[in-house]
C-alpha positions in Angstrom: 81.8 -55.8 -52.9 81.9 -57.6 -56.2 85.2 -55.8 -57.1 86.7 -56.8 -53.8 85.7 -60.6 -54.4 87.1 -60.6 -57.9 90.4 -59.1 -56.7 90.7 -61.8 -54.0 90.1 -64.5 -56.6 92.7 -63.0 -58.8 95.2 -62.8 -55.9 94.5 -66.4 -55.0 94.8 -67.6 -58.6 98.1 -65.7 -59.1 99.6 -67.2 -55.9 98.6 -70.7 -57.0 100.2 -70.2 -60.4 103.4 -68.9 -58.7 103.5 -71.9 -56.5 103.1 -74.3 -59.5 105.8 -72.5 -61.4 108.2 -72.8 -58.4 107.5 -76.5 -58.0 108.0 -76.9 -61.7 111.4 -75.3 -61.6 112.4 -77.4 -58.6 111.4 -80.6 -60.6 113.4 -79.4 -63.6 116.5 -78.7 -61.3 116.3 -81.8 -59.2 114.2 -84.3 -61.1 113.4 -86.0 -57.8 109.5 -86.1 -57.4 109.9 -87.9 -54.1 111.9 -85.2 -52.5 109.6 -82.6 -53.8 106.6 -84.4 -52.5 108.2 -84.8 -49.0 109.0 -81.2 -49.0 105.4 -80.4 -49.9 104.1 -82.5 -47.0 106.5 -80.9 -44.6 105.3 -77.4 -45.6 101.7 -78.5 -45.5 102.2 -79.9 -42.0 103.7 -76.6 -40.8 100.9 -74.5 -42.4 98.4 -74.7 -39.6 101.1 -73.6 -37.1 102.1 -70.8 -39.4 98.4 -69.7 -39.9 97.8 -69.8 -36.1 100.9 -67.7 -35.4 100.0 -65.1 -38.0 96.4 -65.0 -36.8 97.4 -64.4 -33.2 99.9 -61.7 -34.2 97.4 -59.9 -36.4 94.7 -60.3 -33.8 97.0 -58.7 -31.0 97.9 -55.9 -33.4 94.3 -55.1 -34.2 93.3 -55.2 -30.5 96.1 -52.9 -29.5 95.1 -50.5 -32.3 91.4 -50.8 -31.0 92.4 -50.1 -27.5 94.5 -47.1 -28.5 91.6 -45.7 -30.6 89.2 -46.2 -27.7 91.7 -44.5 -25.3 91.9 -41.5 -27.6 88.1 -41.3 -27.7 87.8 -41.5 -23.9 90.4 -38.9 -23.4 88.4 -36.5 -25.8 85.2 -37.2 -23.7 87.2 -36.4 -20.5 88.6 -33.3 -22.1 85.0 -32.1 -23.0 83.8 -32.8 -19.4 86.6 -30.7 -17.8 86.0 -27.9 -20.4 82.2 -27.9 -19.7 81.9 -28.9 -16.0 85.1 -30.1 -14.3 87.2 -27.0 -14.3 84.4 -24.8 -13.1 83.4 -27.3 -10.5 87.1 -27.4 -9.2 87.1 -23.7 -8.8 83.5 -23.4 -7.3 83.9 -26.3 -4.8 87.2 -24.8 -3.5 85.1 -22.6 -1.4 84.0 -25.5 0.7 87.4 -26.8 1.3 88.9 -25.8 4.7 92.4 -26.8 3.8 92.2 -25.2 0.2 95.5 -23.3 0.6 97.5 -26.5 1.1 95.8 -28.1 -1.9 96.3 -25.0 -4.0 100.0 -25.1 -3.0 100.3 -28.8 -4.1 98.4 -28.3 -7.3 100.0 -25.4 -8.9 100.9 -27.5 -11.9 103.5 -25.8 -14.1 104.8 -26.3 -17.6 108.1 -27.6 -16.1 106.4 -30.5 -14.3 107.8 -34.0 -14.9 106.4 -37.4 -14.5 107.9 -37.5 -11.0 105.9 -34.4 -10.1 102.6 -35.9 -11.2 103.4 -39.1 -9.3 104.1 -37.1 -6.2 100.9 -35.2 -6.3 98.9 -38.3 -7.1 100.4 -40.0 -4.0 99.6 -36.9 -1.9 96.0 -37.0 -3.0 95.7 -40.7 -2.2 96.9 -40.1 1.3 95.4 -36.7 2.0 92.0 -36.4 3.5 90.2 -33.3 2.2 88.3 -31.3 4.9 85.1 -30.0 3.5 82.4 -27.7 5.2 79.3 -27.2 3.1 78.4 -24.0 5.1 81.7 -22.2 3.8 80.8 -21.9 0.2 77.8 -20.9 -2.0 75.8 -24.1 -2.0 72.8 -22.5 -3.8 75.0 -21.4 -6.8 76.6 -25.0 -6.7 73.1 -26.4 -7.0 72.2 -24.1 -9.8 75.3 -24.9 -11.8 74.9 -28.7 -11.5 71.2 -28.6 -12.5 72.2 -26.6 -15.6 74.8 -29.3 -16.5 72.7 -32.4 -15.7 71.6 -33.0 -19.4 75.2 -32.6 -20.6 76.5 -35.2 -18.1 73.7 -37.6 -18.9 75.0 -37.4 -22.5 78.4 -38.4 -21.3 77.1 -41.6 -19.5 75.6 -42.7 -22.8 79.1 -42.8 -24.4 80.2 -46.6 -24.4 83.8 -45.7 -24.2 83.3 -44.9 -20.5 83.0 -48.6 -19.8 86.8 -48.7 -20.2 87.4 -46.0 -17.5 86.0 -47.0 -14.0 87.5 -44.1 -12.2 85.9 -41.5 -14.5 82.6 -43.4 -14.3 82.9 -43.2 -10.5 83.4 -39.5 -10.9 80.3 -39.0 -12.9 78.2 -41.0 -10.4 79.6 -39.1 -7.5 78.7 -35.9 -9.1 75.2 -37.2 -10.0 74.6 -38.3 -6.5 75.5 -34.7 -5.3 73.0 -33.3 -7.8 70.3 -35.6 -6.5 71.0 -34.7 -2.9 70.8 -31.0 -3.7 67.7 -31.3 -5.8 65.9 -33.4 -3.2 65.9 -30.4 -0.8 63.3 -27.8 -1.7 65.4 -25.1 0.1 69.0 -25.2 1.2 68.5 -22.5 3.6 68.2 -23.3 7.5 69.0 -27.0 7.1 70.0 -28.9 10.3 73.7 -29.2 11.1 73.5 -33.0 10.7 72.0 -32.5 7.1 74.8 -30.0 6.3 77.4 -32.4 7.4 75.8 -35.1 5.2 76.0 -32.6 2.3 79.7 -32.0 3.1 80.4 -35.8 2.7 78.8 -35.8 -0.7 80.8 -32.7 -1.8 83.9 -34.3 -0.4 83.3 -37.6 -2.3 82.7 -35.7 -5.7 85.7 -33.4 -5.1 88.1 -36.2 -4.2 87.2 -38.1 -7.5 87.4 -34.8 -9.5 90.9 -33.9 -8.3 92.4 -37.2 -9.0 90.9 -37.4 -12.5 91.9 -33.8 -13.1 95.6 -34.6 -12.3 95.5 -37.7 -14.6 93.9 -35.5 -17.3 96.6 -32.7 -17.0 99.4 -35.4 -17.2 97.7 -36.7 -20.5 97.7 -33.1 -21.9 101.3 -32.7 -20.9 102.4 -35.9 -22.6 100.2 -35.8 -25.8 99.1 -32.1 -26.4 101.5 -29.5 -25.1 99.6 -26.6 -26.5 96.4 -27.6 -24.7 98.5 -28.3 -21.5 99.8 -24.7 -21.7 96.3 -23.3 -21.7 95.2 -25.6 -18.9 98.2 -24.4 -16.8 97.3 -20.9 -17.5 93.7 -21.5 -16.5 94.4 -23.8 -13.5 91.4 -23.4 -11.1 93.6 -24.6 -8.2 96.1 -21.9 -8.7 94.8 -18.4 -7.6 97.8 -16.7 -9.2 97.2 -18.3 -12.7 96.7 -15.9 -15.5 95.6 -16.8 -19.1 97.7 -13.9 -20.5 101.3 -14.9 -21.4 103.7 -12.5 -19.9 
């Protein structure tokens, strides 16, 4: 700290000496102190505007760097979520989807996909109503998996970077609500039809958020990390034909 203060004082003193030397040279050349003084006042009047302009520019650059760093950290958090929970949840919940074949056909993301392809599938998901039946899949196994990952997901919610991503936060809350609904029932066997329909709605909500965020995440990998995108394509949970081995 002392070295930094000493260095700042040295720089300030050096700049002051340079300024004095330049004004001295100007006086020796022109010999007109009135003109020098007028020029000095003009420069002094412009100084606040200059400082304001430089400050605003520096502040904008620093904020942009801060936002970019936060986006990178957030994408890392989202990547960890899909590695630990999201990809498995996409695969396991597909058993509850009555139109899973259509979804699989739309979501066979390939290495050749362009920005237009991602835009098209995003628009499809926004306008498509997924049909869910909680009696089709293994809801007991789903409950066990989500209970196992509860602590992990609670840790994600403690990350302050999530405040910058409302959609991903909504996804986590939807999944937490599904966990709470499943845990609140001592047994999932023999539930009334109305109750199973209610659980279908909870699965549907979580799955909708999950699909949309997964497409956004895959697009990010495509643009920023091609090698991670390659693995994600080869392990695509929405593509029954996907194989991790490269042939």
